[in-house]
C-alpha positions in Angstrom: 21.0 -12.3 -0.6 19.1 -13.3 -3.8 16.9 -10.5 -5.1 14.2 -10.5 -7.7 11.7 -7.9 -8.9 8.0 -8.4 -9.4 6.8 -6.6 -12.5 3.5 -4.7 -12.2 1.4 -3.8 -15.2 1.6 -0.2 -16.6 -2.1 -0.3 -17.2 -5.2 -0.2 -15.2 -4.2 -3.0 -12.8 -2.1 -0.2 -11.1 -5.3 1.8 -10.4 -7.9 -0.9 -10.0 -7.7 -0.6 -6.2 -9.1 2.9 -6.4 -12.2 2.1 -8.4 -12.8 -1.2 -6.6 -12.5 0.3 -3.2 -15.3 2.8 -4.0 -17.5 0.1 -5.4 -17.2 -2.4 -2.7 -17.6 0.0 0.2 -20.7 1.7 -1.2 -22.5 -1.2 -2.9 -26.2 -1.0 -2.2 -27.2 -4.6 -2.1 -27.9 -6.4 1.1 -25.5 -9.0 2.5 -28.1 -11.7 2.2 -28.5 -11.0 -1.5 -24.7 -11.1 -1.9 -24.4 -14.4 0.0 -27.1 -16.0 -2.1 -25.3 -15.1 -5.3 -22.0 -16.5 -4.0 -23.7 -19.8 -3.1 -25.1 -20.2 -6.5 -21.8 -19.3 -8.3 -19.8 -21.6 -6.0 -22.0 -24.6 -7.0 -21.8 -23.7 -10.7 -18.0 -23.3 -10.8 -17.1 -26.4 -8.8 -15.9 -24.5 -5.6 -14.1 -21.8 -7.5 -15.5 -18.7 -5.7 -16.3 -15.6 -7.7 -16.7 -12.1 -6.3 -20.3 -11.3 -5.3 -19.9 -7.9 -7.0 -20.3 -7.3 -10.8 -17.1 -7.2 -12.8 -15.8 -3.8 -13.5 -14.9 -2.6 -17.0 -11.2 -1.8 -16.9 -10.1 0.9 -19.5 -7.2 -0.4 -21.6 -5.0 2.6 -21.0 -1.6 3.2 -19.4 -1.6 4.7 -15.9 -0.2 8.1 -16.5 -2.4 8.9 -19.5 -5.5 7.8 -17.6 -4.7 9.8 -14.5 -3.6 12.8 -16.5 -7.1 13.1 -18.0 -8.9 12.4 -14.7 -6.9 15.0 -12.8 -8.2 17.8 -15.1 -11.5 17.5 -13.2 -9.8 19.0 -10.1 -6.6 20.5 -11.3 -6.9 23.6 -9.0 -7.4 21.5 -5.9 -4.5 20.6 -3.6 -3.2 17.0 -4.4 -0.1 16.8 -2.1 1.1 18.7 0.9 4.2 18.0 2.9 3.4 17.4 6.6 6.8 18.8 7.5 7.4 21.8 5.3 3.9 22.6 4.1 5.0 22.6 0.5 2.0 22.0 -1.8 1.2 20.8 -5.3 -2.2 21.1 -6.9 -3.3 18.3 -9.3 -2.5 20.6 -12.2 0.9 21.5 -10.9 1.7 17.8 -10.2 1.0 16.9 -13.8 3.0 19.8 -15.2 6.0 19.0 -13.0 5.7 15.4 -13.9 6.0 16.2 -17.6 9.0 18.4 -16.9 10.7 15.4 -15.2 9.6 13.1 -18.0 11.4 15.3 -20.5 14.5 15.4 -18.3 14.6 11.6 -18.2 14.6 11.5 -22.0 17.6 13.9 -22.0 19.5 12.1 -19.3 18.9 8.7 -20.9 18.5 9.5 -24.6 19.1 5.9 -25.8 16.8 4.2 -23.4 13.2 3.5 -24.5 11.8 2.1 -21.2 14.5 2.8 -18.6 14.3 1.5 -15.0 14.9 4.3 -12.5 15.8 3.6 -8.9 14.5 5.9 -6.2 15.8 6.3 -2.6 13.3 8.9 -1.4 11.0 9.2 1.6 7.4 10.3 0.9 7.1 13.9 -0.3 5.1 15.9 -2.9 8.3 16.0 -5.1 8.7 12.3 -5.1 5.1 11.9 -6.3 5.9 14.1 -9.3 9.1 12.2 -10.0 7.2 8.9 -9.8 4.5 10.0 -12.3 7.0 11.7 -14.6 9.0 8.5 -14.9 5.8 6.6 -16.0 5.0 9.4 -18.5 8.5 8.9 -20.1 7.8 5.2 -20.4 10.2 4.4 -17.5 9.9 1.8 -14.8 9.9 3.0 -11.2 12.0 0.8 -8.8 11.8 2.3 -5.3 14.1 1.3 -2.5 13.7 1.4 1.2 15.7 4.4 2.6 16.7 2.2 5.5 18.6 -0.2 3.2 22.3 -0.7 3.8 24.5 0.2 0.8 24.9 -3.5 0.0 21.1 -4.1 0.0 20.5 -1.1 -2.1 23.2 -2.1 -4.6 21.7 -5.6 -4.9 18.3 -4.2 -5.9 19.8 -1.7 -8.3 22.0 -4.4 -9.9 19.1 -6.9 -10.2 16.6 -4.3 -11.5 19.0 -3.1 -14.2 18.4 0.5 -13.1 20.1 3.1 -15.4 19.5 6.2 -13.2 19.5 6.7 -9.4 17.4 9.5 -7.8 18.1 10.1 -4.2 16.8 12.6 -1.6 19.4 15.2 -0.6 19.6 13.9 3.0 20.4 10.4 1.7 23.1 11.4 -0.8 25.9 9.9 1.3 24.0 6.5 1.0 24.0 7.0 -2.8 27.8 7.5 -2.7 28.2 4.3 -0.7 26.0 2.4 -3.1 28.0 3.4 -6.1 31.2 2.1 -4.3 29.5 -1.2 -3.8 28.3 -1.3 -7.4 31.8 -0.6 -8.6 30.7 1.2 -11.7 29.6 4.7 -12.6 25.9 5.6 -12.7 24.1 8.9 -13.2 22.6 10.3 -10.0 20.0 13.0 -9.6 19.4 14.6 -6.2 15.9 15.5 -5.0 17.1 18.8 -3.4 20.5 20.6 -3.1 23.4 18.3 -3.8 26.6 18.3 -1.7 28.5 17.2 -4.8 27.1 19.5 -7.5 24.8 16.8 -8.9 21.6 17.9 -10.8 18.7 19.0 -8.6 15.4 17.3 -9.5 13.5 20.0 -7.6 14.8 22.7 -10.0 13.5 20.7 -12.9 10.1 20.3 -11.3 9.7 24.0 -10.4 11.1 25.6 -13.6 8.2 27.2 -15.5 10.4 27.5 -18.6 11.5 23.9 -18.7 10.3 21.9 -21.6 7.4 19.5 -20.9 7.3 16.0 -22.3 5.1 15.5 -25.3 3.9 12.2 -24.0 2.1 9.5 -26.0 -0.1 6.7 -24.7 1.9 3.6 -23.8 1.3 -0.1 -23.9 -0.8 -0.8 -20.8 0.6 -4.3 -20.6 4.2 -3.2 -20.2 5.9 -3.0 -16.8 5.7 0.2 -14.9 6.5 -0.5 -11.2 9.1 -2.8 -9.7 8.5 -3.0 -5.9 10.3 -5.7 -3.9 8.5 -8.5 -2.0 9.4 -11.5 0.0 6.6 -13.3 -1.8 5.7 -16.8 -0.4 9.4 -17.4 0.4 11.8 -15.5 2.6 13.7 -14.0 -0.3 12.9 -10.5 -1.7 11.6 -10.8 -5.3 10.7 -7.9 -7.6 7.2 -7.9 -8.9 6.1 -6.5 -12.3 2.6 -5.0 -11.9 0.4 -3.5 -14.1 -15.9 21.2 -3.5 -15.6 19.4 -0.4 -12.3 17.5 -0.6 -11.4 14.3 1.0 -8.1 14.5 3.0 -5.8 11.6 3.8 -2.3 11.1 5.4 0.3 9.7 3.0 2.3 7.9 5.7 2.5 4.5 4.0 5.9 4.4 2.2 5.8 4.7 -1.6 8.6 2.1 -1.9 5.9 -0.4 -0.7 3.0 -1.4 -3.0 0.5 -0.7 -0.2 1.4 3.0 -0.2 1.1 3.2 -4.0 -2.2 1.5 -4.5 -3.9 2.6 -1.2 -3.1 6.3 -1.1 -1.1 7.6 -4.1 -3.1 6.3 -7.1 -6.6 6.5 -5.5 -5.7 10.0 -4.4 -5.5 11.0 -8.1 -8.5 9.0 -9.1 -10.8 10.4 -6.5 -9.3 13.9 -6.1 -8.1 13.4 -2.6 -5.7 15.8 -0.8 -2.7 13.8 0.5 -0.6 15.1 3.4 2.8 13.3 2.9 5.0 12.3 5.8 8.6 11.2 5.2 8.4 8.8 8.2 6.3 8.2 11.2 6.8 10.9 13.8 4.3 10.8 16.7 4.2 14.5 17.3 3.8 15.3 13.6 1.2 12.7 13.1 -0.8 13.9 16.1 -0.6 17.6 14.9 -1.6 16.6 11.4 -4.7 14.6 12.7 -5.7 17.7 14.8 -5.2 20.3 12.1 -6.0 18.8 8.8 -9.5 17.3 9.3 -8.4 13.8 8.0 -11.4 12.1 6.4 -9.9 8.8 5.4 -6.9 6.9 6.7 -4.9 4.0 5.3 -2.9 2.4 8.0 -1.3 -0.7 9.4 -2.3 -2.3 12.8 0.6 -0.7 14.7 -0.6 2.8 13.7 -4.2 1.9 14.6 -3.0 0.7 18.0 -1.2 4.1 18.4 -4.4 6.0 17.6 -6.5 3.9 19.9 -4.2 4.2 22.9 -2.9 7.7 22.5 -4.6 10.1 25.0 -3.6 13.1 22.9 -5.8 11.9 20.0 -9.4 12.6 21.0 -12.9 12.0 19.6 -12.9 15.6 18.6 -9.8 15.1 16.5 -11.4 12.2 14.6 -14.8 13.8 14.0 -14.0 14.2 10.3 -12.7 10.7 9.8 -15.3 8.4 8.2 -13.2 5.5 7.1 -10.0 3.6 8.1 -8.6 1.0 5.8 -6.1 -1.5 7.2 -3.7 -3.8 5.6 -0.3 -5.5 6.3 -1.4 -7.9 9.0 -4.6 -8.7 11.0 -6.1 -6.1 13.3 -6.9 -7.3 16.9 -10.4 -6.9 18.3 -9.0 -4.9 21.2 -7.7 -2.3 18.7 -11.0 -2.3 16.8 -12.9 -1.5 20.0 -10.3 1.2 20.9 -10.8 2.9 17.5 -14.6 2.6 17.7 -14.5 4.2 21.2 -12.8 7.2 19.7 -14.6 7.3 16.4 -18.0 5.5 16.9 -19.2 6.1 13.3 -16.0 5.4 11.5 -16.1 2.6 8.9 -13.2 0.1 9.6 -12.2 -1.9 6.5 -9.6 -4.6 6.4 -8.0 -5.7 3.1 -6.1 -8.7 2.1 -3.6 -8.9 -0.7 0.0 -9.3 -1.7 2.4 -7.5 -3.9 1.9 -10.2 -6.5 -1.8 -9.6 -6.8 -2.5 -6.2 -5.1 -5.7 -6.3 -3.0 -8.1 -9.2 -3.7 -10.4 -9.3 -0.6 -11.9 -6.7 1.7 -14.1 -6.6 4.8 -16.5 -5.7 6.1 -19.7 -5.3 4.0 -22.5 -3.8 6.1 -22.3 -5.3 9.6 -20.1 -8.3 8.9 -17.4 -9.1 11.5 -13.9 -7.6 11.2 -11.2 -10.2 10.4 -13.5 -13.1 9.6 -15.5 -12.0 6.6 -13.1 -11.2 3.7 -15.1 -10.9 0.5 -13.6 -11.1 -3.0 -13.4 -7.8 -4.8 -14.8 -7.4 -8.4 -13.1 -9.3 -11.2 -11.4 -11.6 -8.7 -11.7 -15.4 -8.2 -10.4 -17.7 -5.5 -10.1 -21.3 -4.5 -8.8 -23.2 -1.5 -6.7 -26.3 -2.2 -5.4 -29.2 -0.1 -1.8 -28.5 1.1 -0.7 -32.0 0.0 -3.0 -33.2 -2.8 -3.6 -29.8 -4.3 -7.3 -30.7 -4.8 -9.9 -28.0 -4.6 -11.5 -28.1 -1.2 -15.2 -27.5 -0.2 -16.3 -24.9 2.2 -15.1 -24.9 5.8 -11.9 -26.9 4.9 -8.6 -25.1 5.5 -6.0 -25.1 2.7 -3.9 -22.8 0.6 -5.7 -19.8 -0.9 -5.2 -19.4 -4.6 -6.4 -16.3 -6.4 -6.9 -15.0 -9.9 -7.2 -11.3 -10.6 -6.6 -8.8 -13.4 -4.3 -6.9 -11.0 -1.9 -9.8 -10.7 1.7 -9.4 -11.6 3.3 -10.1 -15.0 5.8 -12.3 -13.2 9.0 -12.2 -11.3 11.8 -10.2 -13.0 14.7 -12.3 -14.0 13.3 -15.4 -12.3 11.2 -17.6 -14.5 11.4 -20.6 -12.1 10.0 -18.5 -9.2 7.2 -17.2 -11.6 6.2 -20.8 -12.6 6.3 -21.9 -8.9 4.0 -19.1 -7.9 1.7 -18.5 -10.8 0.3 -20.9 -13.5 -0.5 -20.1 -17.1 -4.1 -19.2 -16.4 -3.0 -16.5 -13.9 -3.8 -18.4 -10.7 -1.4 -17.1 -7.9 -0.4 -19.1 -4.8 -0.7 -16.8 -1.8 1.2 -19.0 0.6 -1.6 -18.4 3.1 -3.8 -21.0 4.8 -7.5 -19.9 4.5 -11.0 -21.3 4.9 -14.2 -20.1 3.4 -17.9 -20.5 4.2 -20.8 -21.5 1.9 -21.6 -17.7 1.7 -18.2 -17.0 0.2 -16.7 -15.4 3.3 -12.9 -16.0 3.6 -10.8 -16.1 6.8 -7.0 -16.1 6.7 -5.6 -18.5 9.2 -1.8 -18.1 8.8 1.2 -18.4 6.5 1.9 -22.0 5.3 5.6 -21.8 6.1 4.9 -20.4 9.6 2.4 -23.0 10.8 3.8 -25.0 13.7 3.4 -28.8 13.7 3.0 -30.0 17.3 2.7 -33.8 17.3 1.4 -33.5 13.7 -1.2 -31.0 14.8 -1.1 -27.6 12.9 -0.8 -24.7 15.3 -1.3 -21.1 14.1 1.3 -18.7 15.6 -1.1 -15.8 14.9 -3.7 -17.4 17.2 -1.2 -17.7 20.0 0.0 -14.1 19.5 -3.6 -12.8 19.7 -4.1 -14.6 23.0 -0.8 -13.4 24.4 -1.6 -9.8 23.6 -4.7 -10.0 25.7 -2.5 -10.4 28.8 -2.2 -7.0 30.5 1.6 -7.3 30.9 2.2 -8.0 27.1 2.6 -5.1 24.7 3.5 -7.2 21.7 4.2 -10.9 20.9 5.7 -12.9 18.1 5.6 -16.7 18.0 7.7 -19.2 16.0 8.2 -22.9 16.0 11.4 -24.5 17.3 12.5 -28.2 17.1 11.5 -30.4 19.9 12.4 -34.1 20.5 9.1 -35.0 22.0 6.7 -32.8 20.1 8.4 -32.4 16.7 8.0 -28.6 17.0 7.0 -26.4 19.9 5.8 -22.8 20.0 8.2 -20.2 21.4 7.2 -16.7 22.1 9.1 -13.4 21.9 7.4 -10.9 24.1 7.7 -7.1 24.5 6.6 -6.3 28.1 4.1 -3.5 28.9 4.5 -4.3 32.6 8.2 -4.7 33.7 7.2 -7.1 36.5 5.5 -9.7 34.3 7.2 -13.1 34.5 7.4 -16.3 32.4 5.4 -18.0 35.1 2.6 -15.4 34.7 2.5 -15.9 31.0 2.5 -19.7 31.2 -0.3 -19.6 33.7 -2.4 -17.3 31.6 -1.9 -19.4 28.5 -2.9 -22.6 30.3 -6.3 -21.0 31.0 -6.9 -19.8 27.4 -5.5 -22.4 24.9 -5.3 -26.1 24.4 -2.3 -28.2 25.6 -0.7 -28.5 22.2 -0.8 -24.7 21.8 1.1 -24.0 25.0 4.6 -22.3 24.9 6.5 -25.5 25.3 9.4 -24.0 23.3 9.8 -21.2 25.9 9.5 -17.5 26.3 12.0 -14.8 25.4 11.5 -11.2 26.6 12.8 -8.6 24.1 12.9 -4.8 23.7 11.2 -4.8 20.3 10.0 -7.1 17.5 11.3 -6.9 13.9 8.8 -5.5 11.4 8.8 -4.5 7.8 7.8 -1.1 6.4 4.1 -1.7 6.8 4.3 -3.1 10.3 4.1 -6.8 9.4 5.9 -9.0 11.9 9.0 -10.7 10.4 9.0 -14.1 12.0 11.8 -15.4 9.9 14.1 -12.8 11.6 12.9 -14.0 15.0 13.6 -17.6 14.0 17.1 -16.7 12.6 17.9 -15.0 15.9 17.7 -18.4 17.6 20.5 -19.9 15.4 
């Protein structure tokens, strides 16, 4: 498998989500004023749409230095707490431990100025310190999914050029297997007690006598974070990116950019206490919701569906929750109503973005409709272009969404061709998504370009079919792909997880005939499955469904 790394800026693009999130969700102007401004700017810029909000001034500083200064405002407050063990770090302790790790990095890799360090660690307070300490030392964080096979992990480590591997103690056998695949020695530090006598990162973090790094401000335009992304193709690419207390659950994995920019960095910026969870455990999640007074939640649709449908989570449990931010994939209206039923006053906010750009759109503002009113965030621009001619399209015309934002990647690591294919010299990034926008500057995401199904030359959105299927009482989940068809060119085929064991193909076809046009019917067939493949943030992996047919 070809692997590439996207390079994210070391500077403020790594934290812009935090400041933008606050601005857009608390902006005082009325929606009508915003819409009027967007209309005027759209006309002036020839259908290049600007954010309705004023541009934000972005400090030209590196991430660690900036957050180090900010954290002094609440250094005695709890920053992270492990949902399993109860281990806590205050903001001040986090920064001190981070500097101890930064000094250790300098000793382990004395000849490396900006080393890439690979991490195979589930979410924990210790991992947060290791992450920040690596940045303080001028290093680049390259996190790996703990569910990777040894071959997959070795591919990422090899491609990223990582010089050090940090692994959680329970995953040390995976590290040994990875080293065998790599076929060369590599220093390994264990986050916890090692079964092989390797250095223990937790001892470094906790040692009050350990020397702290005398850090200096770094170039904010250098790479700091190397997460992996499938981008607009199916191949993973690494991206180079640049006294009341709020409480949130840190369940989004820190090896995914969503977890970093939605919970981790804003948590420092806003002084939020984060309860870390190494993985989703229903009982632990429910007990955390009940005991911690969660005020804000960053989630994916699958988690929202769990909250809405779980009888053990009550209105009383969510009385402290004032906002839920969702990303990864669209949220169905049924789940929205379910959440609102349990938390009537909660503010539900959907975001759109990609690893290459971070978040660029958010919804809703005031009373705008969930899922159909994405607005550009400050400092961002967008245009919609024809899929064939690449000409900029007027409002209400579907085409590929192209965005420009200061939070966009530096480029794909070790892949100049992929960078040029995705991003032009002016920083416009192809999202690979089909979108449409209104005269008021409201964007709707229709589907992925490569996932659209062409039935007799008519473009059919698999997402639209999935949303209808999930309204059937016997369907728990559905995934739709296109398959070759001699008569139609392509035909929709559905993979369905049953909620009712007695539901039949005939039941489904009959239901679809009543709800969708003829060219959107499941002419490719129906396959009942036990589960659907998803990535770490709950996004459906249609390419795996399609590959399963071959």
